[in-house]
Steps between C-alpha positions, in 0.01 A plus 500: 500500500508123422769296329210317327399679181163325515426634851619845392255490209217397731591771753511763221155386379358520855641849551361613162161358609503723809641263762780617730794345686420480874811312618821366352802325636689176543307175529565224748624140475536421126316816394746768389272801452138593585293794370146546629244704306258727684190337354385189314652412165333703224646320203434142384687226677806363318426235240601141556840439351609863563759392751314676782300323771173660616350401840197626685594538865194675651661527839439832678826461690690493168330598171233418246711342223856463379702447187841342528779454251662178618803562275603811697313418828323838499135573573238768430207483738188707539294617796127459536 
């Protein structure tokens, strides 16, 4: 689904933990791809130095949190 192997690993872990993909598609501006999970992240946030950037958004118009791979400009986000 992602070019980023790190995001693919995170997505696989989320799916194995019972989460589901609610939306997927192209991003906007500099973001190449966006996948949104149906519920909050169920796995631990990526460790510092992993190459992934975790951010809490907490905006009901968007989503609860997001993880971006800046190397591939792709993002995995989760709903509330």
